[in-house]
N, C-alpha and C positions, 0 to 999 in steps of 0.2 A: 544260241549259235553266234559266233564270233562276226566280226566286221566282214572279214574278208567273205565267208560264208552268205552273209547278207548281201553283199554286192553282187556277188556271182548270182545268187538268186534273182537279184533284180534284172540282171543281164539276162537272164534266160525270158523274161518278158519283153524286154527293150534291147536287143543284142548291140544296137548302134548307139546307144545311150553315152555319149563322151564322158558325161560327168561319173558314171558308175565306172567306165573304162579306166579312167584317171585315177578313180580311188582304188582300183584293184592294183593299179600299178604302184601307186603310192604305199600300200598295205605291203606288197613284195619289197620296195624300196627300204621300208622301215626293219623290215625281217632281213636285212643285209641279201636279199635275194635279187642283185640286180640284174643278173642275166634274164631272169624272168620278168623283171621290173620293164626292161627294155622293151619287150615284144607288147607289153599292156600299152606303153607310151606311144608307140608306134601305131596299135590299133585307136589310141585316142587322136591321134594327128590326123589319120587317115577319116575319123568318122566326123571329126572338126577340126579342120587346119587352123582356125582362128583360138584353138584352146592354148593361148599362149605359155601358160605355166606348164604344160607337157613338154615343151622344148626344154625349158629352165629344168625342171626334174629330170628329165631323160639325160642332159648334160650332166647333172651330178651323179647319175647312176653310171655313165661313161667314165667319169673321172675316177669313181670308187672303184671302178675296173681296169684302171691305168691307161685308158683309151682317150687322153686328152685330144689328139687331135681331131678325133669325131666329136668330143664334146664341145670343141670351138666351131666345128662346122654345124652342128645341132643349134647352138646358141645364135650363130650369124642367121640360120634361116629362121628360127623363134625371133629375131630382132626386125628382121624382114616382115615378117608375119604380123608383129606388133605393129610396125609402121602401117601396113596395109589396114589393118584393123582400126588405127587410131588408139589402140590401148597403151596410153603414155606411160602407167605404172607398171605394167608389164615389160615394157620398152626399157625402163629404168633399171628394173632389177637385172633382166637379161644383161643388158649393156655393162652393169656394174661386174657381173659375173665374169662377163667376156673379157673385160679389162684385167680381171685376176689371172685368167688362163694365159691370156696372150703375152 
């Protein structure tokens, strides 16, 4: 069983597990299935808005699809969430990526 199948099996037991949702999104992004990844990143954020790296990687998928304005908006939302959560490391990475795109 590959990693994606393992994650999907885990999600059957815990459908709202943000870590698994994020993992599924990452597997799709690694396979250049960015459209598919976006839905999983959105599910991750819905399950746990404080999962800051979901915003970062969602923006990467948006950028890969040429949707830079949406990527910027996603990074801004992620930066605000990182500030709210006090996640300085995520805030720094999100801010750096935002600087690159703006």
